[in-house]
TITIGU-184706 format. One line per 10 residues: number of its first residue (from 1); their letters; for each residue z, x, y of N, C-alpha, C. Coordinates in nm, 2 decimals, m for minus. Example, Ala and Ser with C-alpha at 12.3 -4.5 7.8 and 13.67 -1.06 7.14 Angstrom:
BEGIN
1) AS) 0.78,1.32,m0.57,0.78,1.23,m0.45,0.78,1.32,m0.33 ~ 0.71,1.28,m0.22,0.71,1.37,m0.11,0.79,1.29,0.00
***
This chain:
BEGIN
1) MGRALVLIIS) m4.52,0.82,0.34,m4.46,0.72,0.38,m4.33,0.68,0.29 ~ m4.37,0.70,0.14,m4.28,0.67,0.05,m4.15,0.78,0.06 ~ m4.21,0.89,0.07,m4.08,0.99,0.06,m3.99,0.95,0.20 ~ m4.05,0.95,0.33,m3.98,0.91,0.43,m3.86,0.83,0.42 ~ m3.93,0.71,0.36,m3.84,0.59,0.33,m3.72,0.59,0.23 ~ m3.76,0.68,0.14,m3.65,0.71,0.03,m3.53,0.80,0.10 ~ m3.58,0.89,0.21,m3.48,0.98,0.28,m3.42,0.89,0.36 ~ m3.45,0.83,0.44,m3.39,0.73,0.55,m3.30,0.67,0.48 ~ m3.32,0.60,0.35,m3.22,0.50,0.26,m3.13,0.61,0.19 ~ m3.15,0.72,0.18,m3.07,0.81,0.14,m2.96,0.82,0.22
11) LAVVWAPSSH) m3.00,0.88,0.34,m2.91,0.91,0.42,m2.83,0.81,0.48 ~ m2.89,0.65,0.50,m2.80,0.57,0.53,m2.68,0.56,0.43 ~ m2.72,0.54,0.31,m2.60,0.53,0.19,m2.50,0.64,0.19 ~ m2.53,0.76,0.21,m2.45,0.88,0.25,m2.38,0.84,0.34 ~ m2.45,0.83,0.46,m2.41,0.80,0.61,m2.29,0.66,0.62 ~ m2.30,0.55,0.55,m2.25,0.46,0.56,m2.08,0.47,0.55 ~ m2.04,0.51,0.44,m1.90,0.51,0.41,m1.82,0.63,0.48 ~ m1.87,0.71,0.53,m1.83,0.80,0.64,m1.81,0.74,0.76 ~ m1.91,0.66,0.81,m1.91,0.61,0.94,m1.78,0.49,0.93 ~ m1.77,0.42,0.80,m1.66,0.32,0.80,m1.51,0.41,0.82
21) ADDLLSGVPS) m1.53,0.51,0.74,m1.38,0.59,0.75,m1.36,0.64,0.89 ~ m1.46,0.67,1.00,m1.40,0.73,1.11,m1.38,0.60,1.20 ~ m1.45,0.45,1.17,m1.39,0.37,1.26,m1.26,0.28,1.25 ~ m1.16,0.34,1.32,m1.02,0.27,1.29,m1.01,0.15,1.34 ~ m0.94,0.06,1.25,m0.93,m0.09,1.33,m0.81,m0.11,1.39 ~ m0.82,m0.23,1.48,m0.68,m0.27,1.53,m0.58,m0.22,1.45 ~ m0.47,m0.19,1.48,m0.33,m0.17,1.40,m0.34,m0.06,1.34 ~ m0.43,0.01,1.29,m0.42,0.13,1.21,m0.39,0.27,1.30 ~ m0.31,0.34,1.28,m0.26,0.46,1.38,m0.36,0.55,1.36 ~ m0.37,0.60,1.48,m0.49,0.72,1.49,m0.47,0.84,1.39
31) NARWVKVDRV) m0.37,0.85,1.37,m0.36,0.96,1.28,m0.37,0.92,1.10 ~ m0.42,0.83,1.11,m0.46,0.76,0.96,m0.60,0.82,0.90 ~ m0.60,0.83,0.78,m0.73,0.86,0.71,m0.74,0.79,0.60 ~ m0.88,0.77,0.58,m0.94,0.67,0.53,m0.95,0.75,0.38 ~ m0.90,0.67,0.26,m0.87,0.71,0.13,m0.97,0.61,0.01 ~ m1.04,0.66,m0.10,m1.04,0.56,m0.19,m0.94,0.59,m0.32 ~ m0.90,0.46,m0.38,m0.81,0.43,m0.45,m0.88,0.43,m0.57 ~ m0.79,0.48,m0.69,m0.83,0.49,m0.82,m0.78,0.39,m0.88 ~ m0.64,0.37,m0.86,m0.57,0.25,m0.96,m0.45,0.21,m0.87 ~ m0.37,0.14,m0.91,m0.26,0.08,m0.87,m0.16,0.12,m1.00
41) TDGDTIVLMD) m0.06,0.20,m0.98,0.06,0.23,m1.10,0.16,0.12,m1.11 ~ 0.21,0.07,m0.98,0.32,m0.03,m0.98,0.30,m0.09,m0.86 ~ 0.39,m0.19,m0.82,0.40,m0.24,m0.67,0.43,m0.17,m0.57 ~ 0.47,m0.05,m0.59,0.48,0.07,m0.47,0.42,0.18,m0.48 ~ 0.33,0.20,m0.59,0.27,0.35,m0.62,0.11,0.36,m0.65 ~ 0.04,0.42,m0.59,m0.11,0.39,m0.62,m0.15,0.55,m0.67 ~ m0.28,0.56,m0.71,m0.33,0.68,m0.72,m0.47,0.69,m0.67 ~ m0.50,0.80,m0.60,m0.62,0.82,m0.50,m0.73,0.88,m0.63 ~ m0.84,0.85,m0.56,m0.95,0.90,m0.65,m0.95,1.09,m0.68 ~ m0.87,1.11,m0.59,m0.86,1.29,m0.61,m0.75,1.32,m0.70
51) RTRVRLHGID) m0.67,1.20,m0.76,m0.57,1.21,m0.83,m0.40,1.20,m0.76 ~ m0.42,1.21,m0.64,m0.29,1.24,m0.58,m0.21,1.09,m0.60 ~ m0.10,1.09,m0.61,m0.03,1.00,m0.63,0.04,0.96,m0.53 ~ 0.07,0.85,m0.50,0.10,0.80,m0.34,0.20,0.70,m0.36 ~ 0.32,0.72,m0.28,0.43,0.63,m0.32,0.45,0.58,m0.18 ~ 0.47,0.42,m0.17,0.44,0.37,m0.03,0.59,0.39,0.03 ~ 0.57,0.41,0.13,0.69,0.45,0.23,0.77,0.30,0.25 ~ 0.92,0.32,0.22,1.03,0.23,0.27,1.01,0.10,0.19 ~ 0.95,0.09,0.10,0.96,m0.03,0.01,1.00,0.02,m0.14 ~ 1.03,m0.08,m0.22,1.08,m0.06,m0.37,1.03,m0.21,m0.41
61) APERDQPYGQ) 0.96,m0.19,m0.51,0.90,m0.29,m0.57,0.96,m0.34,m0.69 ~ 0.96,m0.44,m0.78,1.03,m0.45,m0.91,0.96,m0.35,m1.01 ~ 1.03,m0.28,m1.08,0.97,m0.24,m1.20,0.88,m0.33,m1.30 ~ 0.79,m0.27,m1.36,0.70,m0.36,m1.43,0.75,m0.44,m1.54 ~ 0.87,m0.39,m1.59,0.95,m0.47,m1.69,1.03,m0.58,m1.64 ~ 1.05,m0.59,m1.49,1.15,m0.62,m1.44,1.09,m0.74,m1.39 ~ 1.16,m0.88,m1.36,1.10,m1.01,m1.31,1.05,m0.97,m1.18 ~ 0.90,m1.03,m1.17,0.82,m1.01,m1.02,0.76,m0.86,m1.04 ~ 0.77,m0.78,m1.14,0.70,m0.67,m1.15,0.55,m0.69,m1.18 ~ 0.51,m0.74,m1.25,0.37,m0.74,m1.24,0.32,m0.82,m1.14
71) IASTALEYMV) 0.38,m0.93,m1.11,0.32,m0.99,m0.96,0.30,m0.91,m0.85 ~ 0.41,m0.80,m0.84,0.41,m0.72,m0.73,0.29,m0.62,m0.75 ~ 0.25,m0.58,m0.85,0.15,m0.49,m0.90,0.01,m0.55,m0.87 ~ 0.01,m0.68,m0.90,m0.09,m0.76,m0.88,m0.14,m0.80,m0.73 ~ m0.03,m0.79,m0.65,m0.04,m0.82,m0.50,m0.09,m0.67,m0.42 ~ m0.03,m0.56,m0.49,m0.07,m0.43,m0.46,m0.19,m0.42,m0.46 ~ m0.26,m0.44,m0.60,m0.39,m0.42,m0.61,m0.49,m0.51,m0.53 ~ m0.47,m0.60,m0.49,m0.53,m0.70,m0.42,m0.55,m0.63,m0.28 ~ m0.46,m0.61,m0.22,m0.45,m0.53,m0.08,m0.46,m0.42,m0.07 ~ m0.47,m0.33,m0.15,m0.57,m0.20,m0.13,m0.68,m0.20,m0.21
81) ARSVYLVDVD) m0.74,m0.29,m0.27,m0.90,m0.30,m0.31,m0.93,m0.15,m0.35 ~ m1.03,m0.11,m0.30,m1.08,0.03,m0.35,m1.07,0.13,m0.22 ~ m1.02,0.10,m0.13,m1.00,0.20,m0.03,m0.88,0.15,0.08 ~ m0.83,0.24,0.13,m0.72,0.20,0.23,m0.70,0.30,0.35 ~ m0.64,0.28,0.45,m0.61,0.41,0.55,m0.46,0.43,0.53 ~ m0.44,0.56,0.51,m0.31,0.59,0.48,m0.25,0.71,0.59 ~ m0.11,0.69,0.62,m0.05,0.82,0.69,0.05,0.87,0.62 ~ 0.05,1.00,0.63,0.12,1.07,0.56,0.27,1.05,0.61 ~ 0.38,1.06,0.53,0.53,1.05,0.57,0.62,1.16,0.52 ~ 0.59,1.17,0.40,0.68,1.28,0.32,0.60,1.29,0.18
91) ADRYGRLVAK) 0.71,1.39,0.12,0.68,1.38,m0.01,0.83,1.36,m0.10 ~ 0.82,1.31,m0.21,0.94,1.29,m0.28,0.97,1.39,m0.37 ~ 1.07,1.36,m0.45,1.11,1.50,m0.54,1.05,1.46,m0.65 ~ 0.95,1.39,m0.70,0.87,1.40,m0.77,0.74,1.43,m0.75 ~ 0.74,1.48,m0.64,0.59,1.54,m0.61,0.49,1.45,m0.54 ~ 0.49,1.32,m0.55,0.44,1.22,m0.48,0.41,1.24,m0.34 ~ 0.30,1.21,m0.26,0.26,1.18,m0.15,0.35,1.07,m0.09 ~ 0.43,1.04,m0.01,0.51,0.95,0.05,0.38,0.88,0.18 ~ 0.36,0.73,0.19,0.29,0.72,0.29,0.28,0.58,0.35 ~ 0.26,0.54,0.45,0.21,0.40,0.49,0.07,0.37,0.46
101) LFHSKEGYDI) 0.04,0.24,0.42,m0.11,0.25,0.38,m0.15,0.10,0.46 ~ m0.28,0.10,0.52,m0.32,m0.02,0.61,m0.44,m0.04,0.53 ~ m0.46,m0.19,0.54,m0.58,m0.27,0.48,m0.73,m0.21,0.55 ~ m0.80,m0.15,0.44,m0.93,m0.12,0.51,m1.02,m0.19,0.56 ~ m0.98,m0.28,0.56,m1.10,m0.41,0.63,m1.02,m0.48,0.74 ~ m0.88,m0.50,0.73,m0.87,m0.57,0.82,m0.73,m0.50,0.91 ~ m0.72,m0.41,0.89,m0.61,m0.29,0.97,m0.46,m0.36,0.92 ~ m0.42,m0.44,0.86,m0.26,m0.47,0.86,m0.18,m0.37,0.78 ~ m0.06,m0.36,0.81,0.02,m0.28,0.72,0.06,m0.33,0.56 ~ 0.04,m0.26,0.48,0.03,m0.31,0.34,0.18,m0.31,0.32
111) NASMVCAGYA) 0.26,m0.20,0.36,0.40,m0.19,0.30,0.48,m0.30,0.32 ~ 0.45,m0.34,0.48,0.54,m0.43,0.56,0.48,m0.56,0.50 ~ 0.38,m0.58,0.44,0.32,m0.71,0.37,0.39,m0.74,0.25 ~ 0.37,m0.64,0.17,0.44,m0.62,0.06,0.60,m0.68,0.07 ~ 0.68,m0.64,0.16,0.83,m0.71,0.20,0.82,m0.82,0.23 ~ 0.69,m0.88,0.33,0.73,m0.98,0.40,0.68,m1.13,0.29 ~ 0.59,m1.06,0.22,0.57,m1.16,0.10,0.65,m1.18,m0.01 ~ 0.73,m1.09,m0.01,0.86,m1.11,m0.12,0.82,m1.02,m0.24 ~ 0.71,m0.95,m0.22,0.68,m0.85,m0.37,0.76,m0.72,m0.36 ~ 0.85,m0.71,m0.27,0.93,m0.56,m0.26,1.06,m0.56,m0.14
121) WWYKRYAPDS) 1.14,m0.50,m0.21,1.26,m0.49,m0.10,1.23,m0.36,m0.02 ~ 1.28,m0.40,0.09,1.28,m0.31,0.23,1.39,m0.18,0.18 ~ 1.36,m0.09,0.16,1.47,0.04,0.09,1.51,0.12,0.19 ~ 1.60,0.07,0.27,1.69,0.10,0.36,1.72,0.24,0.34 ~ 1.73,0.31,0.21,1.79,0.43,0.19,1.68,0.52,0.25 ~ 1.57,0.50,0.25,1.46,0.58,0.28,1.37,0.55,0.42 ~ 1.39,0.42,0.47,1.36,0.39,0.57,1.44,0.32,0.68 ~ 1.58,0.38,0.72,1.69,0.29,0.77,1.63,0.22,0.89 ~ 1.57,0.28,0.95,1.53,0.27,1.07,1.42,0.16,1.12 ~ 1.35,0.12,1.01,1.23,0.05,1.01,1.28,m0.10,1.06
131) QTLRDCQVEA) 1.27,m0.15,1.18,1.27,m0.29,1.20,1.16,m0.39,1.15 ~ 1.06,m0.34,1.15,0.97,m0.44,1.07,0.98,m0.44,0.93 ~ 1.02,m0.36,0.87,1.08,m0.37,0.74,1.22,m0.46,0.70 ~ 1.28,m0.44,0.80,1.43,m0.52,0.82,1.39,m0.69,0.85 ~ 1.29,m0.70,0.95,1.26,m0.85,0.95,1.18,m0.90,0.86 ~ 1.08,m0.83,0.78,1.01,m0.88,0.69,1.07,m0.91,0.58 ~ 1.21,m0.86,0.53,1.30,m0.88,0.42,1.39,m1.02,0.48 ~ 1.43,m0.99,0.59,1.48,m1.13,0.62,1.40,m1.24,0.62 ~ 1.24,m1.24,0.68,1.19,m1.35,0.66,1.16,m1.40,0.53 ~ 1.14,m1.33,0.43,1.12,m1.35,0.30,1.22,m1.42,0.21
141) QQAPKGLWED) 1.34,m1.36,0.26,1.49,m1.41,0.20,1.51,m1.55,0.26 ~ 1.48,m1.57,0.38,1.50,m1.69,0.44,1.41,m1.83,0.38 ~ 1.28,m1.79,0.37,1.19,m1.89,0.31,1.18,m1.95,0.21 ~ 1.27,m1.90,0.11,1.25,m1.80,0.01,1.11,m1.79,m0.02 ~ 1.06,m1.62,m0.04,0.92,m1.60,m0.09,0.93,m1.51,m0.24 ~ 0.83,m1.53,m0.29,0.85,m1.41,m0.41,0.98,m1.41,m0.46 ~ 1.01,m1.26,m0.50,1.15,m1.26,m0.58,1.26,m1.31,m0.53 ~ 1.25,m1.35,m0.38,1.36,m1.38,m0.32,1.40,m1.54,m0.37 ~ 1.28,m1.62,m0.48,1.29,m1.76,m0.51,1.39,m1.74,m0.62 ~ 1.41,m1.63,m0.68,1.51,m1.60,m0.76,1.66,m1.64,m0.71
151) EDPVPPWEWR) 1.75,m1.69,m0.81,1.89,m1.71,m0.78,1.98,m1.55,m0.73 ~ 1.94,m1.48,m0.85,2.01,m1.34,m0.81,1.92,m1.22,m0.84 ~ 1.82,m1.22,m0.73,1.75,m1.09,m0.76,1.78,m0.94,m0.79 ~ 1.76,m0.87,m0.89,1.83,m0.74,m0.92,1.73,m0.63,m0.82 ~ 1.76,m0.58,m0.76,1.71,m0.48,m0.69,1.65,m0.34,m0.80 ~ 1.53,m0.29,m0.77,1.52,m0.20,m0.85,1.56,m0.07,m0.87 ~ 1.64,m0.06,m0.79,1.73,0.09,m0.78,1.85,0.06,m0.89 ~ 1.88,m0.06,m0.90,2.01,m0.10,m1.00,1.94,m0.14,m1.12 ~ 1.84,m0.22,m1.12,1.75,m0.23,m1.26,1.71,m0.09,m1.34 ~ 1.69,0.03,m1.25,1.67,0.14,m1.34,1.77,0.21,m1.38
161) RK) 1.89,0.20,m1.31,2.03,0.22,m1.39,2.07,0.18,m1.51 ~ 2.01,0.06,m1.56,2.04,0.01,m1.68,1.96,0.07,m1.80
***
């Protein structure tokens, strides 16, 4: 009886994470895959448990040493927690996977949420046709939210040139 109980508990522990990974939430695309997150590097980059570096598609967050940089990183840490759903989009020139992320429990679009909350810019250069990101940026600017509360926020692509 004891061994049977241990076997059942062991199977339940092994099975539980994989079943979670197979149950797509509303709003999560069918081609998304569930991944575990090791850490957040900054407001637009994460590292997966398998050491894959992932750059969030269509957004550019303030650099860590830039105003709102630490806040953007903290916001992304909160949104990704320990796992996300991920949809591959491309690879960048630094070899990072470029992807859209979705919250693992609520299914919302993390990339868009970062822009809507004013933690990142819509990176038009890499996502010129994203109506969602455009609308999020307009909403954040008009509110104003996050980095848009600053009188003259400097986009990260300009900050990096300094």
